[in-house]
C-alpha positions, -999 to 999 in steps of 0.1 A, spaced: 945 159 -501 937 139 -470 940 102 -469 915 80 -450 912 42 -445 876 31 -451 862 -5 -442 832 -16 -461 818 -52 -455 852 -62 -441 872 -49 -469 897 -20 -462 901 8 -487 926 36 -487 910 67 -502 922 102 -508 897 132 -504 904 166 -518 888 194 -496 871 220 -518 852 250 -508 880 264 -488 888 301 -485 882 318 -518 912 335 -534 892 368 -537 864 380 -515 831 379 -534 807 407 -526 773 395 -517 745 404 -541 712 420 -530 684 397 -536 656 411 -559 623 415 -541 600 387 -548 565 392 -558 538 377 -534 525 344 -550 489 348 -561 465 328 -538 455 295 -552 424 276 -546 431 245 -525 432 214 -548 400 194 -546 404 160 -532 399 132 -556 366 115 -550 371 80 -535 354 49 -548 325 40 -528 334 7 -507 318 -24 -518 289 -36 -498 295 -68 -479 269 -93 -468 258 -88 -431 264 -117 -408 290 -134 -429 327 -139 -420 348 -114 -438 383 -122 -452 402 -89 -452 436 -82 -467 464 -85 -442 485 -61 -461 485 -38 -493 491 -58 -524 476 -72 -557 452 -100 -561 472 -126 -579 448 -155 -581 413 -163 -568 408 -200 -561 371 -201 -553 339 -188 -569 307 -176 -554 285 -206 -541 316 -228 -534 319 -246 -501 350 -241 -483 366 -255 -450 387 -239 -424 422 -235 -438 413 -238 -475 432 -214 -498 407 -190 -512 429 -165 -529 466 -155 -534 476 -120 -525 509 -107 -540 528 -83 -517 564 -72 -517 570 -97 -546 558 -127 -526 527 -147 -531 507 -150 -499 481 -177 -497 449 -164 -479 430 -191 -462 393 -195 -450 390 -187 -415 358 -207 -411 338 -235 -428 311 -223 -450 299 -212 -483 315 -183 -503 288 -156 -504 305 -127 -521 339 -122 -538 346 -84 -537 379 -84 -556 391 -93 -592 425 -107 -603 450 -79 -608 430 -56 -585 450 -36 -558 439 -38 -522 449 -20 -491 453 -36 -457 420 -43 -441 400 -43 -473 373 -69 -473 381 -94 -502 357 -124 -496 326 -130 -474 318 -166 -462 285 -176 -446 
């Protein structure tokens, strides 16, 4: 047995450690490994088809997800008028609710997400014209 002093978060502990795996009392003869059969070639797995990206209105100001997360709440509907800084939706990421604000004044032209939907960073969520 060996004794050690360990300090964790400012608290000092005395621990005893037993060394195992030392020299065995009797030598062990190595075993010959059985030959392995070559694995049968397998077809490469097919990639899962990705969902087609949702079309965004051309010429509008796009509000994209700043990070991956889940849409917690949508505060506007299509046709609503918004001002720069108005909260348009709430994105939950890392157990925090992040308010996403309108970057420009305008009218909500398209909402491309639904409450409870997961988004990746950079996904277009709302288009304002």
